[in-house]
N, CA, C, O and the ligand as a Tripos MOL2 file, in Angstrom:
@<TRIPOS>MOLECULE
protein
  233   231    59     0     0
PROTEIN
NO_CHARGES

@<TRIPOS>ATOM
      1 N         -46.9130  -60.5160  124.2730 N.3       1 MET1
      2 CA        -45.9320  -59.4860  123.9150 C.3       1 MET1
      3 C         -46.1880  -58.9630  122.5390 C.2       1 MET1
      4 O         -46.5050  -59.7380  121.6360 O.2       1 MET1
      5 N         -46.0660  -57.7100  122.3470 N.am      2 THR2
      6 CA        -46.2490  -57.1800  121.0600 C.3       2 THR2
      7 C         -45.0330  -56.3730  120.5510 C.2       2 THR2
      8 O         -45.1720  -55.4080  119.8000 O.2       2 THR2
      9 N         -43.8290  -56.8150  120.9970 N.am      3 THR3
     10 CA        -42.6980  -56.1740  120.4890 C.3       3 THR3
     11 C         -42.3980  -56.4240  119.0640 C.2       3 THR3
     12 O         -42.7360  -57.4820  118.5320 O.2       3 THR3
     13 N         -41.7730  -55.4850  118.4250 N.am      4 SER4
     14 CA        -41.6360  -55.6740  117.0030 C.3       4 SER4
     15 C         -40.4590  -56.7400  116.7840 C.2       4 SER4
     16 O         -39.5050  -56.8490  117.5540 O.2       4 SER4
     17 N         -40.6540  -57.5100  115.6300 N.am      5 PRO5
     18 CA        -39.7330  -58.6130  115.4310 C.3       5 PRO5
     19 C         -38.2800  -58.0880  115.1550 C.2       5 PRO5
     20 O         -37.2850  -58.7420  115.4680 O.2       5 PRO5
     21 N         -38.2330  -56.9170  114.5740 N.am      6 VAL6
     22 CA        -36.8780  -56.3820  114.1980 C.3       6 VAL6
     23 C         -36.5570  -55.2770  115.1630 C.2       6 VAL6
     24 O         -37.3930  -54.4040  115.3960 O.2       6 VAL6
     25 N         -35.4060  -55.2850  115.7170 N.am      7 ALA7
     26 CA        -34.9120  -54.1060  116.5040 C.3       7 ALA7
     27 C         -34.3560  -53.0940  115.5420 C.2       7 ALA7
     28 O         -33.3200  -53.3060  114.9120 O.2       7 ALA7
     29 N         -35.0290  -52.0380  115.4430 N.am      8 LEU8
     30 CA        -34.6510  -50.8830  114.5920 C.3       8 LEU8
     31 C         -33.5360  -50.1360  115.1620 C.2       8 LEU8
     32 O         -33.5400  -49.8630  116.3630 O.2       8 LEU8
     33 N         -32.6000  -49.7920  114.4100 N.am      9 PRO9
     34 CA        -31.5350  -48.8150  114.9260 C.3       9 PRO9
     35 C         -32.2250  -47.4120  115.1700 C.2       9 PRO9
     36 O         -32.9360  -46.8940  114.3100 O.2       9 PRO9
     37 N         -31.9930  -46.8890  116.2790 N.am     10 LEU10
     38 CA        -32.6480  -45.6250  116.5680 C.3      10 LEU10
     39 C         -31.8230  -44.4940  116.0360 C.2      10 LEU10
     40 O         -30.5960  -44.5860  115.9820 O.2      10 LEU10
     41 N         -32.4490  -43.4700  115.6580 N.am     11 SER11
     42 CA        -31.7840  -42.3500  114.9910 C.3      11 SER11
     43 C         -30.9060  -41.5800  115.9760 C.2      11 SER11
     44 O         -31.3910  -40.8080  116.8030 O.2      11 SER11
     45 N         -29.6240  -41.8120  115.8640 N.am     12 SER12
     46 CA        -28.6320  -40.9020  116.5470 C.3      12 SER12
     47 C         -28.9480  -40.4130  117.9300 C.2      12 SER12
     48 O         -28.4890  -39.3510  118.3520 O.2      12 SER12
     49 N         -29.7020  -41.1590  118.6010 N.am     13 GLY13
     50 CA        -29.9400  -40.9730  119.9580 C.3      13 GLY13
     51 C         -30.9480  -39.8530  120.2960 C.2      13 GLY13
     52 O         -31.1480  -39.4760  121.4500 O.2      13 GLY13
     53 N         -31.5620  -39.3520  119.2230 N.am     14 CYS14
     54 CA        -32.6070  -38.3450  119.4950 C.3      14 CYS14
     55 C         -34.0320  -39.0830  119.8600 C.2      14 CYS14
     56 O         -34.6540  -39.7760  119.0550 O.2      14 CYS14
     57 N         -34.3920  -38.8500  121.0460 N.am     15 SER15
     58 CA        -35.5580  -39.5620  121.5680 C.3      15 SER15
     59 C         -36.8520  -39.1480  120.9320 C.2      15 SER15
     60 O         -37.8170  -39.9110  120.9310 O.2      15 SER15
     61 N         -36.8930  -37.9000  120.3670 N.am     16 ASP16
     62 CA        -38.1320  -37.4240  119.6560 C.3      16 ASP16
     63 C         -38.1100  -38.1500  118.2550 C.2      16 ASP16
     64 O         -39.1720  -38.5750  117.7990 O.2      16 ASP16
     65 N         -37.0440  -38.2890  117.6300 N.am     17 CYS17
     66 CA        -37.0420  -39.0310  116.3490 C.3      17 CYS17
     67 C         -37.5350  -40.4710  116.5860 C.2      17 CYS17
     68 O         -38.3690  -40.9960  115.8490 O.2      17 CYS17
     69 N         -36.9780  -41.0900  117.6570 N.am     18 ALA18
     70 CA        -37.2700  -42.4430  117.9680 C.3      18 ALA18
     71 C         -38.8180  -42.5830  118.2150 C.2      18 ALA18
     72 O         -39.4720  -43.5380  117.7950 O.2      18 ALA18
     73 N         -39.3100  -41.5950  118.8960 N.am     19 ALA19
     74 CA        -40.7230  -41.6580  119.2470 C.3      19 ALA19
     75 C         -41.5880  -41.5540  117.9680 C.2      19 ALA19
     76 O         -42.5740  -42.2820  117.8460 O.2      19 ALA19
     77 N         -41.2410  -40.6730  117.0250 N.am     20 TYR20
     78 CA        -42.0200  -40.4850  115.8280 C.3      20 TYR20
     79 C         -41.8470  -41.8600  114.9220 C.2      20 TYR20
     80 O         -42.7570  -42.3450  114.2490 O.2      20 TYR20
     81 N         -40.6220  -42.3490  115.0220 N.am     21 GLN21
     82 CA        -40.5060  -43.6170  114.1390 C.3      21 GLN21
     83 C         -41.2770  -44.7740  114.8230 C.2      21 GLN21
     84 O         -41.8420  -45.6350  114.1490 O.2      21 GLN21
     85 N         -41.2870  -44.7730  116.0760 N.am     22 ARG22
     86 CA        -42.1400  -45.8600  116.6660 C.3      22 ARG22
     87 C         -43.5620  -45.7230  116.4760 C.2      22 ARG22
     88 O         -44.2780  -46.7090  116.3000 O.2      22 ARG22
     89 N         -44.0110  -44.5200  116.5060 N.am     23 ALA23
     90 CA        -45.4060  -44.1770  116.2010 C.3      23 ALA23
     91 C         -45.7110  -44.5020  114.7770 C.2      23 ALA23
     92 O         -46.8200  -44.9530  114.4900 O.2      23 ALA23
     93 N         -44.7690  -44.2960  113.8350 N.am     24 GLU24
     94 CA        -45.1390  -44.6010  112.4820 C.3      24 GLU24
     95 C         -45.2180  -46.0860  112.2810 C.2      24 GLU24
     96 O         -46.0370  -46.5940  111.5150 O.2      24 GLU24
     97 N         -44.3000  -46.8090  113.0250 N.am     25 LYS25
     98 CA        -44.2810  -48.2620  112.9240 C.3      25 LYS25
     99 C         -45.5460  -48.8230  113.5080 C.2      25 LYS25
    100 O         -46.1130  -49.7330  112.9020 O.2      25 LYS25
    101 N         -46.0350  -48.3580  114.6330 N.am     26 ALA26
    102 CA        -47.1960  -48.8160  115.2520 C.3      26 ALA26
    103 C         -48.4320  -48.5840  114.3090 C.2      26 ALA26
    104 O         -49.2940  -49.4470  114.1480 O.2      26 ALA26
    105 N         -48.4530  -47.3510  113.6970 N.am     27 ALA27
    106 CA        -49.5400  -47.0580  112.7920 C.3      27 ALA27
    107 C         -49.5660  -48.0310  111.6330 C.2      27 ALA27
    108 O         -50.6210  -48.5700  111.2960 O.2      27 ALA27
    109 N         -48.3770  -48.2710  110.9980 N.am     28 SER28
    110 CA        -48.3070  -49.1840  109.9150 C.3      28 SER28
    111 C         -48.7120  -50.5970  110.2960 C.2      28 SER28
    112 O         -49.2590  -51.3250  109.4670 O.2      28 SER28
    113 N         -48.4550  -50.9950  111.5200 N.am     29 ALA29
    114 CA        -48.8130  -52.3270  111.9590 C.3      29 ALA29
    115 C         -50.3090  -52.4210  112.1070 C.2      29 ALA29
    116 O         -50.8640  -53.5170  112.0280 O.2      29 ALA29
    117 N         -50.9760  -51.3150  112.3190 N.am     30 GLU30
    118 CA        -52.4660  -51.2810  112.3840 C.3      30 GLU30
    119 C         -53.0300  -50.9740  111.0630 C.2      30 GLU30
    120 O         -54.2380  -50.7480  110.9930 O.2      30 GLU30
    121 N         -52.2730  -50.9380  109.9700 N.am     31 TYR31
    122 CA        -52.7770  -50.6260  108.6450 C.3      31 TYR31
    123 C         -53.2840  -49.1480  108.6000 C.2      31 TYR31
    124 O         -54.0760  -48.7800  107.7320 O.2      31 TYR31
    125 N         -52.8330  -48.3770  109.4990 N.am     32 ASP32
    126 CA        -53.3970  -46.9980  109.5440 C.3      32 ASP32
    127 C         -52.3770  -46.0980  108.7760 C.2      32 ASP32
    128 O         -51.5990  -45.3590  109.3780 O.2      32 ASP32
    129 N         -52.4170  -46.1960  107.4680 N.am     33 TYR33
    130 CA        -51.3810  -45.5490  106.7340 C.3      33 TYR33
    131 C         -51.4450  -44.0210  106.7170 C.2      33 TYR33
    132 O         -50.4360  -43.3410  106.5280 O.2      33 TYR33
    133 N         -52.6000  -43.5270  106.9100 N.am     34 SER34
    134 CA        -52.7430  -42.0640  106.9230 C.3      34 SER34
    135 C         -51.9950  -41.5320  108.2080 C.2      34 SER34
    136 O         -51.3030  -40.5150  108.1700 O.2      34 SER34
    137 N         -52.1750  -42.2660  109.3150 N.am     35 LYS35
    138 CA        -51.4780  -41.9020  110.5130 C.3      35 LYS35
    139 C         -49.9730  -42.0580  110.3350 C.2      35 LYS35
    140 O         -49.2000  -41.1840  110.7260 O.2      35 LYS35
    141 N         -49.5780  -43.1380  109.7620 N.am     36 ALA36
    142 CA        -48.1250  -43.3840  109.5280 C.3      36 ALA36
    143 C         -47.5790  -42.2730  108.6600 C.2      36 ALA36
    144 O         -46.4910  -41.7810  108.9560 O.2      36 ALA36
    145 N         -48.2680  -41.8350  107.5910 N.am     37 THR37
    146 CA        -47.7590  -40.7180  106.7900 C.3      37 THR37
    147 C         -47.6850  -39.4570  107.7000 C.2      37 THR37
    148 O         -46.7130  -38.7090  107.5980 O.2      37 THR37
    149 N         -48.6420  -39.2110  108.5480 N.am     38 ASP38
    150 CA        -48.5740  -38.1000  109.4300 C.3      38 ASP38
    151 C         -47.2210  -38.0950  110.2340 C.2      38 ASP38
    152 O         -46.4960  -37.1070  110.3540 O.2      38 ASP38
    153 N         -46.9920  -39.2960  110.7470 N.am     39 CYS39
    154 CA        -45.8100  -39.5210  111.5560 C.3      39 CYS39
    155 C         -44.5450  -39.2200  110.7470 C.2      39 CYS39
    156 O         -43.5890  -38.6570  111.2800 O.2      39 CYS39
    157 N         -44.5370  -39.5790  109.5120 N.am     40 ARG40
    158 CA        -43.3420  -39.3400  108.6270 C.3      40 ARG40
    159 C         -43.1940  -37.8710  108.4300 C.2      40 ARG40
    160 O         -42.0810  -37.3540  108.5310 O.2      40 ARG40
    161 N         -44.3400  -37.1170  108.1320 N.am     41 VAL41
    162 CA        -44.3190  -35.6740  107.9860 C.3      41 VAL41
    163 C         -43.8080  -34.9400  109.2750 C.2      41 VAL41
    164 O         -42.9910  -34.0200  109.2360 O.2      41 VAL41
    165 N         -44.3460  -35.4170  110.3720 N.am     42 LEU42
    166 CA        -43.9230  -34.8240  111.6430 C.3      42 LEU42
    167 C         -42.4540  -35.0150  111.9290 C.2      42 LEU42
    168 O         -41.7520  -34.1000  112.3610 O.2      42 LEU42
    169 N         -42.0020  -36.2520  111.6700 N.am     43 LEU43
    170 CA        -40.5850  -36.6040  111.7880 C.3      43 LEU43
    171 C         -39.7040  -35.7060  110.9460 C.2      43 LEU43
    172 O         -38.7310  -35.1120  111.4080 O.2      43 LEU43
    173 N         -40.1130  -35.6360  109.6350 N.am     44 ALA44
    174 CA        -39.3430  -34.7090  108.7180 C.3      44 ALA44
    175 C         -39.3040  -33.2580  109.1670 C.2      44 ALA44
    176 O         -38.3050  -32.5510  109.0400 O.2      44 ALA44
    177 N         -40.4190  -32.8700  109.6820 N.am     45 ARG45
    178 CA        -40.5040  -31.4540  110.1500 C.3      45 ARG45
    179 C         -39.6870  -31.2220  111.3440 C.2      45 ARG45
    180 O         -39.0480  -30.1790  111.4870 O.2      45 ARG45
    181 N         -39.6930  -32.2160  112.2440 N.am     46 HIS46
    182 CA        -38.9570  -32.1860  113.4830 C.3      46 HIS46
    183 C         -37.4180  -32.1980  113.1770 C.2      46 HIS46
    184 O         -36.6370  -31.4970  113.8200 O.2      46 HIS46
    185 N         -37.0430  -32.9890  112.2110 N.am     47 ARG47
    186 CA        -35.6570  -33.1060  111.8820 C.3      47 ARG47
    187 C         -35.0600  -31.8640  111.2910 C.2      47 ARG47
    188 O         -33.8440  -31.6760  111.3360 O.2      47 ARG47
    189 N         -35.9110  -30.9900  110.7240 N.am     48 LYS48
    190 CA        -35.5230  -29.8090  110.0980 C.3      48 LYS48
    191 C         -35.4620  -28.7210  111.1230 C.2      48 LYS48
    192 O         -34.8740  -27.6610  110.9080 O.2      48 LYS48
    193 N         -36.0920  -29.0070  112.2660 N.am     49 SER49
    194 CA        -36.1200  -27.9450  113.2980 C.3      49 SER49
    195 C         -34.9890  -28.0400  114.2650 C.2      49 SER49
    196 O         -34.3140  -29.0660  114.3500 O.2      49 SER49
    197 N         -34.7770  -26.9820  114.9950 N.am     50 SER50
    198 CA        -33.6340  -26.9520  115.8790 C.3      50 SER50
    199 C         -33.8530  -27.8810  117.0590 C.2      50 SER50
    200 O         -32.9130  -28.1300  117.8130 O.2      50 SER50
    201 N         -35.1620  -28.4470  117.2660 N.am     51 GLU51
    202 CA        -35.4140  -29.2190  118.3960 C.3      51 GLU51
    203 C         -34.6150  -30.6210  118.2590 C.2      51 GLU51
    204 O         -34.3170  -31.2710  119.2610 O.2      51 GLU51
    205 N         -34.3300  -30.9880  117.1120 N.am     52 CYS52
    206 CA        -33.7570  -32.2830  116.9200 C.3      52 CYS52
    207 C         -32.3130  -32.4550  117.1880 C.2      52 CYS52
    208 O         -31.5110  -31.7770  116.5470 O.2      52 CYS52
    209 N         -31.9100  -33.3030  118.0790 N.am     53 SER53
    210 CA        -30.5510  -33.3720  118.6270 C.3      53 SER53
    211 C         -29.7580  -34.2980  117.5300 C.2      53 SER53
    212 O         -28.5320  -34.3970  117.5630 O.2      53 SER53
    213 N         -30.4760  -34.8900  116.6680 N.am     54 ALA54
    214 CA        -29.8250  -35.6890  115.6710 C.3      54 ALA54
    215 C         -29.7340  -34.9290  114.2640 C.2      54 ALA54
    216 O         -29.3860  -35.4820  113.2210 O.2      54 ALA54
    217 N         -30.0660  -33.6970  114.3750 N.am     55 ARG55
    218 CA        -30.0750  -32.8430  113.2150 C.3      55 ARG55
    219 C         -28.8190  -32.9240  112.4290 C.2      55 ARG55
    220 O         -27.7430  -32.9370  113.0270 O.2      55 ARG55
    221 N         -28.8740  -32.9820  111.0950 N.am     56 GLY56
    222 CA        -27.7480  -33.0090  110.3180 C.3      56 GLY56
    223 C         -27.1370  -34.3100  110.0990 C.2      56 GLY56
    224 O         -26.5010  -34.5060  109.0630 O.2      56 GLY56
    225 N         -27.2800  -35.2680  111.0310 N.am     57 SER57
    226 CA        -26.8020  -36.6100  110.8240 C.3      57 SER57
    227 C         -27.8210  -37.3610  110.0530 C.2      57 SER57
    228 O         -28.9210  -36.8220  109.9360 O.2      57 SER57
    229 N         -27.6380  -38.4630  109.5350 N.am     58 SER58
    230 CA        -28.6420  -39.2040  108.6930 C.3      58 SER58
    231 C         -28.1040  -39.1320  107.2990 C.2      58 SER58
    232 O         -28.7200  -39.6580  106.3720 O.2      58 SER58
    233 ZN        -34.8720  -35.7280  116.2870 Zn       59 ZN59
@<TRIPOS>BOND
     1     1     2 1
     2     2     3 1
     3     3     4 2
     4     3     5 am
     5     5     6 1
     6     6     7 1
     7     7     8 2
     8     7     9 am
     9     9    10 1
    10    10    11 1
    11    11    12 2
    12    11    13 am
    13    13    14 1
    14    14    15 1
    15    15    16 2
    16    15    17 am
    17    17    18 1
    18    18    19 1
    19    19    20 2
    20    19    21 am
    21    21    22 1
    22    22    23 1
    23    23    24 2
    24    23    25 am
    25    25    26 1
    26    26    27 1
    27    27    28 2
    28    27    29 am
    29    29    30 1
    30    30    31 1
    31    31    32 2
    32    31    33 am
    33    33    34 1
    34    34    35 1
    35    35    36 2
    36    35    37 am
    37    37    38 1
    38    38    39 1
    39    39    40 2
    40    39    41 am
    41    41    42 1
    42    42    43 1
    43    43    44 2
    44    43    45 am
    45    45    46 1
    46    46    47 1
    47    47    48 2
    48    47    49 am
    49    49    50 1
    50    50    51 1
    51    51    52 2
    52    51    53 am
    53    53    54 1
    54    54    55 1
    55    55    56 2
    56    55    57 am
    57    57    58 1
    58    58    59 1
    59    59    60 2
    60    59    61 am
    61    61    62 1
    62    62    63 1
    63    63    64 2
    64    63    65 am
    65    65    66 1
    66    66    67 1
    67    67    68 2
    68    67    69 am
    69    69    70 1
    70    70    71 1
    71    71    72 2
    72    71    73 am
    73    73    74 1
    74    74    75 1
    75    75    76 2
    76    75    77 am
    77    77    78 1
    78    78    79 1
    79    79    80 2
    80    79    81 am
    81    81    82 1
    82    82    83 1
    83    83    84 2
    84    83    85 am
    85    85    86 1
    86    86    87 1
    87    87    88 2
    88    87    89 am
    89    89    90 1
    90    90    91 1
    91    91    92 2
    92    91    93 am
    93    93    94 1
    94    94    95 1
    95    95    96 2
    96    95    97 am
    97    97    98 1
    98    98    99 1
    99    99   100 2
   100    99   101 am
   101   101   102 1
   102   102   103 1
   103   103   104 2
   104   103   105 am
   105   105   106 1
   106   106   107 1
   107   107   108 2
   108   107   109 am
   109   109   110 1
   110   110   111 1
   111   111   112 2
   112   111   113 am
   113   113   114 1
   114   114   115 1
   115   115   116 2
   116   115   117 am
   117   117   118 1
   118   118   119 1
   119   119   120 2
   120   119   121 am
   121   121   122 1
   122   122   123 1
   123   123   124 2
   124   123   125 am
   125   125   126 1
   126   126   127 1
   127   127   128 2
   128   127   129 am
   129   129   130 1
   130   130   131 1
   131   131   132 2
   132   131   133 am
   133   133   134 1
   134   134   135 1
   135   135   136 2
   136   135   137 am
   137   137   138 1
   138   138   139 1
   139   139   140 2
   140   139   141 am
   141   141   142 1
   142   142   143 1
   143   143   144 2
   144   143   145 am
   145   145   146 1
   146   146   147 1
   147   147   148 2
   148   147   149 am
   149   149   150 1
   150   150   151 1
   151   151   152 2
   152   151   153 am
   153   153   154 1
   154   154   155 1
   155   155   156 2
   156   155   157 am
   157   157   158 1
   158   158   159 1
   159   159   160 2
   160   159   161 am
   161   161   162 1
   162   162   163 1
   163   163   164 2
   164   163   165 am
   165   165   166 1
   166   166   167 1
   167   167   168 2
   168   167   169 am
   169   169   170 1
   170   170   171 1
   171   171   172 2
   172   171   173 am
   173   173   174 1
   174   174   175 1
   175   175   176 2
   176   175   177 am
   177   177   178 1
   178   178   179 1
   179   179   180 2
   180   179   181 am
   181   181   182 1
   182   182   183 1
   183   183   184 2
   184   183   185 am
   185   185   186 1
   186   186   187 1
   187   187   188 2
   188   187   189 am
   189   189   190 1
   190   190   191 1
   191   191   192 2
   192   191   193 am
   193   193   194 1
   194   194   195 1
   195   195   196 2
   196   195   197 am
   197   197   198 1
   198   198   199 1
   199   199   200 2
   200   199   201 am
   201   201   202 1
   202   202   203 1
   203   203   204 2
   204   203   205 am
   205   205   206 1
   206   206   207 1
   207   207   208 2
   208   207   209 am
   209   209   210 1
   210   210   211 1
   211   211   212 2
   212   211   213 am
   213   213   214 1
   214   214   215 1
   215   215   216 2
   216   215   217 am
   217   217   218 1
   218   218   219 1
   219   219   220 2
   220   219   221 am
   221   221   222 1
   222   222   223 1
   223   223   224 2
   224   223   225 am
   225   225   226 1
   226   226   227 1
   227   227   228 2
   228   227   229 am
   229   229   230 1
   230   230   231 1
   231   231   232 2
@<TRIPOS>SUBSTRUCTURE
     1 MET1         2 RESIDUE 1 A MET
     2 THR2         6 RESIDUE 1 A THR
     3 THR3        10 RESIDUE 1 A THR
     4 SER4        14 RESIDUE 1 A SER
     5 PRO5        18 RESIDUE 1 A PRO
     6 VAL6        22 RESIDUE 1 A VAL
     7 ALA7        26 RESIDUE 1 A ALA
     8 LEU8        30 RESIDUE 1 A LEU
     9 PRO9        34 RESIDUE 1 A PRO
    10 LEU10       38 RESIDUE 1 A LEU
    11 SER11       42 RESIDUE 1 A SER
    12 SER12       46 RESIDUE 1 A SER
    13 GLY13       50 RESIDUE 1 A GLY
    14 CYS14       54 RESIDUE 1 A CYS
    15 SER15       58 RESIDUE 1 A SER
    16 ASP16       62 RESIDUE 1 A ASP
    17 CYS17       66 RESIDUE 1 A CYS
    18 ALA18       70 RESIDUE 1 A ALA
    19 ALA19       74 RESIDUE 1 A ALA
    20 TYR20       78 RESIDUE 1 A TYR
    21 GLN21       82 RESIDUE 1 A GLN
    22 ARG22       86 RESIDUE 1 A ARG
    23 ALA23       90 RESIDUE 1 A ALA
    24 GLU24       94 RESIDUE 1 A GLU
    25 LYS25       98 RESIDUE 1 A LYS
    26 ALA26      102 RESIDUE 1 A ALA
    27 ALA27      106 RESIDUE 1 A ALA
    28 SER28      110 RESIDUE 1 A SER
    29 ALA29      114 RESIDUE 1 A ALA
    30 GLU30      118 RESIDUE 1 A GLU
    31 TYR31      122 RESIDUE 1 A TYR
    32 ASP32      126 RESIDUE 1 A ASP
    33 TYR33      130 RESIDUE 1 A TYR
    34 SER34      134 RESIDUE 1 A SER
    35 LYS35      138 RESIDUE 1 A LYS
    36 ALA36      142 RESIDUE 1 A ALA
    37 THR37      146 RESIDUE 1 A THR
    38 ASP38      150 RESIDUE 1 A ASP
    39 CYS39      154 RESIDUE 1 A CYS
    40 ARG40      158 RESIDUE 1 A ARG
    41 VAL41      162 RESIDUE 1 A VAL
    42 LEU42      166 RESIDUE 1 A LEU
    43 LEU43      170 RESIDUE 1 A LEU
    44 ALA44      174 RESIDUE 1 A ALA
    45 ARG45      178 RESIDUE 1 A ARG
    46 HIS46      182 RESIDUE 1 A HIS
    47 ARG47      186 RESIDUE 1 A ARG
    48 LYS48      190 RESIDUE 1 A LYS
    49 SER49      194 RESIDUE 1 A SER
    50 SER50      198 RESIDUE 1 A SER
    51 GLU51      202 RESIDUE 1 A GLU
    52 CYS52      206 RESIDUE 1 A CYS
    53 SER53      210 RESIDUE 1 A SER
    54 ALA54      214 RESIDUE 1 A ALA
    55 ARG55      218 RESIDUE 1 A ARG
    56 GLY56      222 RESIDUE 1 A GLY
    57 SER57      226 RESIDUE 1 A SER
    58 SER58      230 RESIDUE 1 A SER
    59 ZN59       233 GROUP 0 **** ****
């Protein structure tokens, strides 16, 4: 099993946010920090867009 030891609270039910956060976590776990940074950038961009159902919360 490769589940993460800590259950992270997911962002306000937005599945896209959760996907980006999981991708960032996975990249960090592989020491792929450039990929993790990409995920954070994509997450931030997504959260500012109208696609994000958790927009404005946080
Ligand atoms: Zn979102």
